[in-house]
C-alpha angles and dihedrals in degrees: 000000000000110000127175127208117242093256090065091069114104116271091013116136123222107258116237089205141329119338112270094215100245110135142202106221122198125182112218130210112252114227124221112275094024094111091063093066107007099162094046094048092045093050093045092049092052091048092049093048094047090050092050091047099046109018089234115146102186107060140176112219114180123224117204114191096150127041091237099047135056115180117204111221119206106226128177119205135160136173094274094054112115125219091253092049092048093049090050091048089053092050092048097038113130122225106259117265118266094260090057099049093082092059119093116259118235090230141349132221111210122197098170097082091225102107108148098148138027110276091189138345088291122028116185116192113204110183131145095352093305129113129208127175117208126194128178113254092218091057103038134029124224095264091054091050090052092050094049091049093050094049095043088054090053092049091049092050092048093050092049095045104041118037091177098046117106128239089241092059097055108116106225100179121081121220089257092052092048091052092049093047099042103029113020095041089046097049092126104127111140139164117255120187119246096242119103124221099267090047091054091051091050090049091055090047089057096042101042106009096171096051112117113254102172133019120191132168104290098358144066133197125203123212090253091054092045094050095040093052091047089053091048092051091046089055090050091049090051090051089052091056102263112151136185111288094029121128118234126196114232112193114174142120116246100302148129088257090062091053091047091049094051094046089051089053092049092049088057092047088246129140118243113223103217110224127174115221088213092062118103113268093244091056093048092049091049090055094047092051096040092052093044093232114207090205138348124229117204146123126278091253091064101040092105090060097049105032129108103040104064138004111286128216114193108204094206096053110027118080097236090134089074089072119102120272093223112137118272116199121159112186114265130203126204092247094051114109120256101173139019106206121185120217132183114279133204094229094067094262128085121253124230117230115206108219116199126224089234093054091048092048091053092046094050091049094048093047092049090050093046093053097036090238117190138165087276093058119118109206136176144230106212103134122098111273097228095075139062094257088104086076089058100039111032108017097062089055095047091043089062096043097257128137127263117211120204113195131208110275092247091065098058099068099048121072091202094052091043091054091048090049092048091053095042094049095040093238111190102179133022143169119223137176113247099255094054093040091056091051092049096049090054091061126092111262128195114245091234095054112146089222110113103175145356118206111212122206144148104070141023112286106231101181135049120242117248119268120258101038111158092225138047125258113211118194112215128196126191148102140222088262094058105014113221110346107175141009139192133188096226092181093061094038093049091052091048093050094048126209094299093050094047092054090058098049141043117228110274128222086238129215131336118278128236115317093357126118125199132196133187104211137181125231089280089053092249122143116263128213124242115294097025118111120233141139118295111232127187136208135169138071094315095077120111122226095257134256119331111248094352108101094163093053090046093050090051094055104027104058139164109283109244093182106055109359093159096065100027116019094185128059128189120219107216099192088227119128113226145160136204124245112222090258092057097260114137126228122198112221105173148308133291088218135023100280116129138177117246117185088341094309122114110236128189105213089207091066091057090047091052092052092045092056091055092061120099114268096015116120101169134359141189129186125204131185119222134168119245124216091278092056094251120137111251122192118219121195118208111200129191109199124224126239092282124071116310113260119250120246089238092056092046093049091047091050093050093046090058091054107031139046114261094255090060095053109098117239097209129047130196114188119196143075117328120228116241133205125231092274091056097253124128107276099225093181089061096051108118126244110267111266122251090217123104111273122238107279135176089235113088114239114263122187120224119269117211136357097290096053090045092052093047091046088057090056091049090051091050096049098040093039089224133129126213098032115168125220092242095047117118112247093220095045087056090060100272120150137178094279092052090043090056091048092049096049090048091053092048092050090052096043099042101028093229133133099248120169127208088236088062089063091048090053098044108019100179134094091236094055091043090053090053091051093048092048092049094049100038096087092051091049091052 
């Protein structure tokens, strides 16, 4: 029988120790008919409320008829249970078996009239026709006590009034609560100017043409240069037959060329298909073909990845800069498409999200307002270029006339180098994925740092930043389908909560941003009160237009809005599980499916599984996401081989790397039979923890020789969380990735006092070669 402890009830705080005995007491209204069967109605109401609050079906509800004895009754209830059925179940409920009596009851009904302490999370005294609910003050605050009392009153009234009504149909929220949840907490309406992003950039180019727009290692670009070059490229695209409404592939690393290419698309009212030059060629070609690109913009170095499906213009070889700089400005409507962003899909192929100009305009405005962006702002471009994060990171800075800094690639993966770069360049605002943000906020920062704020995105933040940081940390929540939805200044909130409050809560995603509305809904798409977990749904101008060429997938996620159809006819179902805090802040608690965030990128584990099963020697596959000791998400692939010889880890990794981006390639592999459930499906809950032992490799094991190799091997073991590593084993075949590589090189620099670069590990990824590098460079370092 599934039984929860009291602290699992919504709004309950984790107890630091035993209850002190201080109580919140709330007198409840007694419904008509209650006096006929007070104990039965009280017990049934508690069971119904606990079920609605937790989803539990097998409950323990205590019955106290004598001061010295509380009997735990085993009661089963689900959403389809009627009032009559529940009352009968209460009357017939057996006292729990002996092995269950030591477990805490969810709630207790007391008929002795002697309640002086909490007997459970909820203690309902039913004596002499009166009702009083008692909750421990250490476990619940006053607002939580008020909410439980209100909702218990409504359950009691419903049970007494409608014997045939179901538990699922009981309306918990009062009219006042509904208004607060749906209206007050969604009071986000704000004025956004009519100009779109490219128009704002052109306006700055006319007003302050020599202001710096982009700074890269060794080069700078003014607003006049940025806008002129975008106009020249737009003219060349027009000459090549590109027309408003076309879709144009944009395949670049982080660069000024990428910004020029996108601005040229926007000036022509075209959608830029965001492609990452680091993606495998097959994936890039799939996107180009799927999105029906009219032309692809890139650099000569990447022509082999993009060629063959659409005309290609290489910005570093073709003479497009000979075109005139006269302004290009095709009319744009809010529902026209600005970006095509590909996300991971469950069918084994990525899905294209169609982002609207209107949604991007609202996002850029809200982000600039949130960060206080001005023409003096110094922003960054650190996010991968193949996703819509550029709208969140760069565009708000450029829209206000600030400067975007693009660092050398070696800076991005090291928190120490990133901090040095921030301070050297005078960065004032940045966007970072959660793993790197956590590493940065743990560093020592000078009080006079120019940095004003870091926006954190990509994954759930599961720890509070330290007090006293000289900049703000802003938690962002969103997706390509709905842009940025909510934000929260977790620095300010953490200070307000204090150490005790932070221990009891995870950082929330906060409140909805400008012109966005959010709802936490149950399975029937009804609003839920604070503390209860439901699906987070979004409405407002931030929504994209759906998935390109996938009407069924779009219809599943973009649905008629049952909550506020007058203002916002369409609602997007995020698939994220969330709950409200009593102040209206939203906390994400999980997923309704098996999508996860890896290094800030949303990954559908099913896509990886589909690709795995196409590889030679793989019969079945499952992929799970777990957190390593550093809090980073690590993907583990479980592979059941076919009848032929089992595939090697090296071959599997190589096959995946040719089909998937690096962040979707699992770091750990377990090859063997997969457990199945009674219905024949893979039993994911029974998959074992990944082993700490060295995986099977083609390289024979070689023990370390000498003190240096032994010392370095210890660092490899620490970073990879593996035992039995050999000195000739390849770092990346052992499950290493760029984050772990950065961590390892940083540890080696500190331990050995040598100037070791992350590229050194990429070039020579073995302990033996690393030992040679360290030995060669040690004298110079000394």
